[in-house]
C-alpha positions in Angstrom: 60.8 24.4 9.3 58.6 22.1 7.3 55.3 23.3 5.7 52.4 21.0 5.2 49.4 21.9 3.1 45.9 20.7 4.0 43.2 21.0 1.3 39.5 21.5 2.1 38.6 17.9 1.3 41.5 16.4 3.3 40.1 16.5 6.8 41.3 13.1 7.9 42.3 13.2 11.6 43.6 9.6 11.4 46.2 10.5 8.8 49.7 9.5 9.8 50.8 13.1 9.6 49.1 13.8 12.9 50.4 10.8 14.9 53.3 12.8 16.2 53.4 16.5 17.2 56.4 17.8 15.3 57.6 21.2 16.6 59.3 22.0 13.3 56.2 21.5 11.2 53.6 24.1 10.3 50.2 23.1 8.9 48.4 25.6 6.6 44.8 25.7 5.5 43.4 28.3 3.1 40.0 29.5 2.2 40.6 30.8 -1.3 38.6 32.5 -4.0 40.1 30.2 -6.6 38.1 27.4 -4.9 34.9 29.4 -4.3 34.8 30.9 -7.8 35.8 28.2 -10.4 32.1 27.4 -10.6 29.1 29.0 -8.9 28.5 27.0 -5.7 25.4 26.4 -3.6 25.6 28.6 -0.5 25.4 25.5 1.8 28.3 23.9 0.0 30.6 26.9 0.7 29.3 27.0 4.4 29.8 23.2 4.8 33.4 23.3 3.5 34.4 26.3 5.5 32.7 25.0 8.7 34.4 21.6 8.4 37.8 23.2 7.6 37.7 25.6 10.6 36.6 22.8 12.9 39.5 20.6 11.6 42.0 23.4 12.2 40.8 24.0 15.7 41.0 20.2 16.5 44.6 20.1 15.2 45.5 23.2 17.4 43.9 21.5 20.4 46.1 18.5 19.8 49.2 20.7 19.9 50.0 21.1 16.2 51.1 24.4 14.7 48.4 25.6 12.4 48.1 28.7 10.3 44.5 29.3 9.0 43.7 31.9 6.4 40.0 32.7 6.2 38.2 34.1 3.2 38.3 37.7 4.5 42.1 37.8 4.5 43.6 39.6 1.6 45.6 36.5 0.5 42.3 34.8 -0.3 42.3 36.5 -3.7 45.7 35.1 -4.6 46.3 31.6 -6.1 47.2 28.7 -3.9 50.6 28.5 -5.5 51.4 32.2 -4.9 50.3 31.9 -1.3 52.5 28.9 -0.7 55.5 30.7 -2.2 55.0 33.7 0.0 54.6 31.6 3.2 57.7 29.6 2.3 59.7 32.8 2.2 58.1 34.4 5.2 58.5 31.4 7.5 61.9 30.4 6.1 60.5 27.0 5.1 63.1 24.3 4.2 60.7 21.6 2.9 57.1 21.6 1.5 54.8 18.6 1.8 51.3 17.9 0.6 48.8 15.1 0.3 47.9 14.0 -3.2 44.8 16.0 -4.3 41.8 14.2 -5.6 41.1 16.8 -8.4 43.3 16.8 -11.5 43.2 20.6 -11.5 44.8 20.9 -8.1 47.2 18.0 -8.8 48.6 19.8 -11.7 48.8 23.1 -9.9 50.8 21.5 -7.0 53.1 19.7 -9.4 53.9 22.9 -11.1 54.4 24.7 -7.8 56.9 22.1 -6.6 58.9 22.5 -9.8 59.1 26.3 -9.1 60.0 26.1 -5.4 63.7 26.3 -4.6 63.3 23.9 -1.6 62.6 20.1 -1.6 59.0 19.0 -1.8 57.3 15.7 -1.2 53.8 14.3 -1.6 51.9 11.8 0.5 48.9 9.6 0.0 45.7 11.0 1.5 45.2 7.5 3.2 41.5 7.6 2.5 40.6 5.5 -0.5 40.6 1.7 -0.7 42.3 1.7 -4.1 45.3 3.6 -5.7 44.7 6.0 -8.5 46.0 3.4 -11.1 44.3 0.3 -9.7 41.3 0.4 -12.0 43.5 0.9 -15.1 45.5 -2.2 -14.1 42.4 -4.2 -13.2 40.8 -3.7 -16.7 44.0 -3.9 -18.7 43.3 -5.5 -22.0 39.5 -5.6 -21.5 37.1 -3.8 -23.9 34.5 -2.7 -21.3 35.0 -1.4 -17.8 32.1 -3.2 -16.2 31.7 -2.0 -12.6 30.2 -5.3 -11.4 33.4 -7.2 -12.0 35.4 -4.6 -10.1 32.9 -4.6 -7.3 33.1 -8.4 -6.9 36.9 -8.2 -6.8 36.7 -5.5 -4.1 34.4 -7.7 -2.1 36.9 -10.6 -2.2 39.9 -8.3 -1.6 38.5 -6.8 1.6 36.4 -9.8 2.6 33.2 -7.9 2.8 29.9 -9.8 3.0 31.8 -13.0 2.1 31.4 -16.6 3.3 34.4 -18.8 2.6 35.2 -17.1 -0.7 31.6 -16.9 -1.8 29.2 -14.0 -1.6 27.1 -14.1 1.5 23.5 -15.2 0.6 24.7 -16.9 -2.5 24.6 -13.9 -4.9 26.7 -10.8 -5.4 24.1 -8.3 -6.2 20.5 -7.6 -4.9 19.9 -4.7 -7.2 16.5 -6.2 -8.4 15.3 -6.0 -4.7 16.2 -2.3 -4.5 13.6 -0.8 -6.8 10.5 -0.5 -4.7 8.2 2.5 -4.9 7.5 4.0 -1.4 3.7 4.3 -1.0 3.4 5.6 2.6 4.7 2.6 4.5 6.9 1.7 6.2 7.2 4.8 8.3 10.2 6.9 7.5 12.0 8.2 10.6 12.7 12.0 10.8 15.8 13.2 9.1 18.9 13.4 11.1 19.9 17.0 11.7 23.4 17.8 12.8 24.1 19.5 16.1 23.0 23.1 16.1 26.0 25.1 15.1 25.7 28.8 14.2 27.0 29.5 10.7 26.4 33.3 11.0 30.1 34.1 11.0 30.7 32.2 7.8 27.5 33.5 6.1 28.6 37.1 7.0 32.0 36.5 5.6 30.6 35.1 2.3 28.4 38.1 1.9 31.2 40.6 2.9 33.7 39.4 0.3 31.0 39.0 -2.4 31.2 35.3 -3.2 28.6 34.5 -5.8 26.4 31.6 -4.7 22.9 30.2 -5.4 20.4 28.1 -3.5 19.0 28.6 0.0 20.2 28.3 3.5 17.9 27.1 6.3 19.5 26.1 9.6 16.7 23.6 10.2 17.4 21.9 6.9 21.2 22.0 7.1 22.5 18.5 6.7 26.3 18.7 6.9 28.5 17.7 9.8 31.5 19.9 10.7 33.6 17.3 12.5 34.2 13.6 12.8 32.0 13.3 15.9 29.0 14.8 14.1 29.7 12.7 11.0 29.9 9.4 12.9 26.7 10.3 14.8 25.0 10.7 11.4 26.3 7.2 10.3 25.1 5.7 13.6 21.7 7.2 13.1 21.5 5.6 9.6 22.3 2.2 11.1 19.9 2.4 13.9 16.9 3.9 12.1 17.3 3.8 8.3 19.3 0.8 7.2 16.5 -1.7 7.8 14.7 -0.4 4.7 17.5 1.4 2.8 17.9 -1.2 0.0 14.3 -1.6 -0.8 13.6 2.1 -1.3 17.1 3.4 -2.4 15.7 4.3 -5.9 12.3 5.7 -4.7 11.3 9.3 -4.8 8.4 11.1 -3.1 6.9 14.6 -3.0 6.8 14.8 0.8 9.8 12.7 1.7 13.1 14.2 0.6 15.5 11.8 2.3 13.6 8.5 2.6 16.0 6.0 4.0 19.3 7.5 2.7 22.3 8.0 5.0 23.3 11.4 3.6 26.9 10.8 4.6 28.4 11.6 1.2 29.7 15.0 2.2 31.4 13.6 5.3 33.0 10.8 3.2 34.1 13.1 0.4 35.9 15.6 2.8 37.3 12.6 4.6 35.7 13.1 8.0 34.8 9.4 7.6 36.8 6.7 6.1 35.1 4.3 3.6 36.5 1.3 5.4 35.0 2.3 8.8 31.7 3.2 7.2 31.5 -0.3 5.6 32.6 -2.0 8.7 30.1 -0.1 10.9 27.2 -0.9 8.6 28.1 -4.6 8.1 28.8 -5.1 11.8 25.4 -3.6 12.6 23.8 -5.9 10.1 25.4 -9.0 11.5 24.3 -8.1 15.0 20.7 -7.4 13.8 20.3 -9.9 10.9 17.1 -11.1 12.5 15.2 -8.1 11.3 17.5 -6.6 8.6 17.7 -8.4 5.2 21.0 -8.8 3.4 19.6 -6.9 0.4 19.4 -3.7 2.5 23.1 -3.7 3.4 24.5 -5.0 0.1 22.9 -2.1 -1.7 24.7 0.3 0.6 28.0 -1.5 0.4 27.9 -1.6 -3.4 27.7 2.2 -3.5 30.8 2.7 -1.4 33.0 -0.3 -2.0 32.0 -0.6 -5.6 30.7 2.5 -7.2 32.6 5.2 -5.3 36.0 3.5 -5.8 35.2 2.7 -9.4 34.3 6.3 -10.3 37.5 7.5 -8.8 39.4 5.0 -10.9 37.6 6.1 -14.0 38.5 9.7 -13.3 42.2 9.2 -13.0 42.3 6.7 -15.9 40.6 9.1 -18.3 41.7 12.6 -17.3 42.3 15.2 -18.6 40.6 14.3 -21.9 37.5 13.1 -20.1 36.5 16.6 -19.1 36.0 17.6 -22.8 34.2 14.5 -24.1 30.9 15.2 -25.9 30.2 11.9 -27.7 26.6 12.8 -28.6 27.4 16.3 -29.9 25.0 18.0 -27.5 25.3 21.8 -27.4 22.1 23.3 -25.8 22.0 25.5 -22.8 20.7 24.3 -19.4 17.3 25.8 -18.6 17.1 28.7 -16.2 14.8 26.6 -13.9 17.7 24.5 -12.8 18.7 27.6 -10.7 15.1 28.4 -9.6 13.0 25.3 -9.6 10.4 27.3 -11.5 9.0 24.6 -13.9 5.5 23.1 -14.3 7.0 19.6 -14.5 6.5 18.4 -11.0 9.3 15.8 -10.9 11.8 18.5 -11.9 10.3 21.1 -9.7 10.5 18.8 -6.6 14.0 17.5 -7.4 15.5 20.9 -8.1 13.7 22.6 -5.2 15.0 19.9 -2.9 18.5 20.5 -4.3 18.3 24.3 -3.9 16.9 23.9 -0.3 19.4 21.3 0.9 22.4 21.1 -1.5 21.6 17.4 -1.6 19.6 15.0 -3.7 19.9 11.2 -3.9 21.2 9.4 -6.9 18.0 8.7 -8.7 16.9 12.3 -8.5 20.2 13.3 -10.0 20.4 10.5 -12.6 16.8 10.0 -13.7 15.2 13.4 -13.2 17.6 16.3 -13.5 20.2 14.4 -15.5 17.7 12.6 -17.7 16.0 15.8 -18.7 19.3 17.6 -19.4 20.3 14.7 -21.7 16.9 14.6 -23.5 17.0 18.3 -24.3 20.6 17.7 -25.4 22.4 20.1 -23.1 26.1 20.7 -23.5 27.9 18.5 -21.0 29.9 21.5 -19.8 26.7 23.2 -18.7 25.5 20.0 -16.9 28.9 19.5 -15.2 29.0 23.1 -13.9 25.5 22.8 -12.4 26.1 19.5 -10.6 29.5 20.5 -9.4 28.0 23.7 -7.9 24.7 22.6 -6.5 25.7 19.6 -4.4 27.8 19.9 -1.3 29.3 16.4 -1.9 30.3 17.3 -5.4 34.1 17.2 -5.9 35.2 16.7 -9.5 36.7 13.2 -9.1 33.2 11.9 -8.2 31.0 14.4 -10.0 32.6 14.3 -13.4 32.4 10.5 -14.2 28.9 10.4 -12.7 27.6 13.4 -14.7 29.5 13.4 -18.0 29.7 9.6 -18.0 26.8 7.9 -16.2 24.2 10.7 -16.6 25.0 12.3 -20.0 26.7 9.5 -21.9 29.2 12.1 -23.1 32.0 9.6 -22.7 30.5 7.3 -25.3 30.0 4.4 -23.0 33.1 4.3 -20.8 31.0 4.2 -17.6 27.6 3.2 -18.8 26.8 0.6 -21.5 23.7 2.7 -22.5 22.4 6.2 -21.9 20.2 6.6 -18.8 17.1 8.0 -20.5 13.5 7.3 -19.8 10.0 8.5 -20.4 7.4 9.5 -17.8 6.6 5.9 -17.1 9.8 5.2 -15.2 9.3 8.4 -13.1 5.8 7.3 -12.2 7.0 3.8 -11.4 9.6 5.1 -8.9 7.7 8.1 -7.4 4.5 9.9 -6.8 5.6 13.0 -8.7 3.2 12.3 -11.6 0.2 12.2 -9.4 0.3 16.0 -8.8 1.6 17.1 -12.1 -0.3 19.1 -14.7 1.1 16.9 -17.5 -0.3 13.5 -18.4 2.4 10.8 -18.1 0.4 8.5 -20.6 0.5 10.9 -23.5 3.3 11.5 -26.1 1.7 14.5 -27.9 -0.7 17.3 -27.1 -0.4 20.3 -24.9 -0.8 18.3 -21.6 1.4 15.4 -22.7 4.4 14.7 -20.4 7.4 16.5 -21.9 9.6 13.5 -21.0 7.6 11.3 -23.4 8.1 13.3 -26.6 11.6 14.2 -25.6 12.5 10.5 -25.0 11.3 9.3 -28.4 12.8 12.3 -30.1 16.1 11.6 -28.5 16.2 8.0 -29.7 15.2 9.2 -33.2 17.7 12.0 -33.3 20.6 10.0 -31.9 19.9 6.6 -33.4 23.0 6.6 -35.5 25.1 6.7 -32.3 23.4 3.6 -31.0 22.9 1.4 -34.1 25.5 -1.1 -32.9 24.6 -0.9 -29.2 22.8 -4.2 -28.3 21.3 -2.7 -25.1 19.5 -0.1 -27.2 18.2 -2.5 -29.8 14.8 -3.0 -28.2 14.2 0.7 -27.7 15.1 1.4 -31.4 12.8 -1.4 -32.6 9.9 0.2 -30.6 10.8 3.6 -32.2 10.6 2.1 -35.6 7.0 0.9 -34.9 5.7 4.4 -34.2 3.7 5.5 -37.3 5.5 8.2 -39.3 2.8 10.9 -38.7 2.8 10.4 -35.0 6.6 10.4 -34.9 6.6 13.7 -36.7 4.2 15.1 -34.1 6.4 13.8 -31.3 9.5 15.4 -32.8 7.7 18.7 -33.4 6.6 18.8 -29.7 10.0 17.8 -28.5 11.6 20.5 -30.6 9.4 23.2 -29.1 10.4 22.0 -25.6 14.1 21.9 -26.5 13.9 25.5 -27.9 12.1 26.9 -24.9 12.2 24.5 -21.9 11.5 27.2 -19.4 8.0 27.5 -20.8 7.1 23.9 -19.5 
């Protein structure tokens, strides 16, 4: 008998494994405490994974495959993945062990070690999901000083012939990013959020409570976003095309008190557990655009394609190029604790309250909320990257380390010293006001740097530049910011730094 392992983020029904029903093959799927407990996860993240894993197992069984499924209530859930595999190999008299390459370094190492300990042959297979191989990014940037995503993205456009016209970018330009920065002011009308088919999660919720898995965040069936199977995932994608794509690009960076989702697709979870393939997502969206180009501008679809064909594949490449040392990088020497309000939303700063509350309610936030609100603040108060990583990895259902780590430690916290981003993504209250209506209902004044009612982001921003200027003295992209810093009168700078220090020492008071 042959044993094949399926991990919780390997739910790809189109994988070549399943093309033939092999009677001598057993598939095994585990719900394990090693996966629920390595960080504290949002309750909806645990539910989403278990729900999708169980649906996947049932589909395989319905197709005639032999599947063994161990749920979280089984005693073996407390054992490691490796120990469980070893026991099953013995129990079922397995003659060969096979697995798909994991996307997390931690599991990759665990399975390599396991295969070295097994007394039977083992073999790994590609997950058949990504558009690049693990080492492609390393090869692409061989000999280059900077890993600029834009160059990689253009190459991917050419390679896969996406939005191209005779070897040139459709519309005469590669990137419409400047068109994608509009603030949403009440129009155009935002369609209601797509809610997945009503599927009771009571069994999973009860199991989580029974075994005592520690979680945070809230669960509301009416706000539950995550598909459990391929049919539900594709329906979500189609809804995006039919109702949201027309304005996606324009408002992809916008934020609003009363509109959590705006025009975002919310398919990141479905993509990252492989219910959807990136190629089919891109093809579906691009084909819809071509059929409806009379009323959909190219800038809307290019902004979406860039996120998947460019950014997603690029981040995966960074992860495998830089691990395992990447996980411990702390270039700016930040060591502070993440504020308690990241787990409660209890802060007087409206932008943070809204973004964190959204995250706690839905296990989702779009990229600007993550980068320029929660990430920006964490960097400005100089939190330890380990603290930030653990929160992001836990709070979002789509967070798997290969995508979370380079986005957080690299893009958001600049802890990698500029491998991902050429400058740190920090801002004062002015940017937040430019892209949202958060400031309008905030007790703090976005125009002030000092004083009790001054926006904390303002003093923190200038203090950060002052405190960390030695790290950026040779960074051309930071030159203008540092020149502006130098123009602030000494007395005012002292007052700014004193207020910033009081916030850093006790952020939960603000």
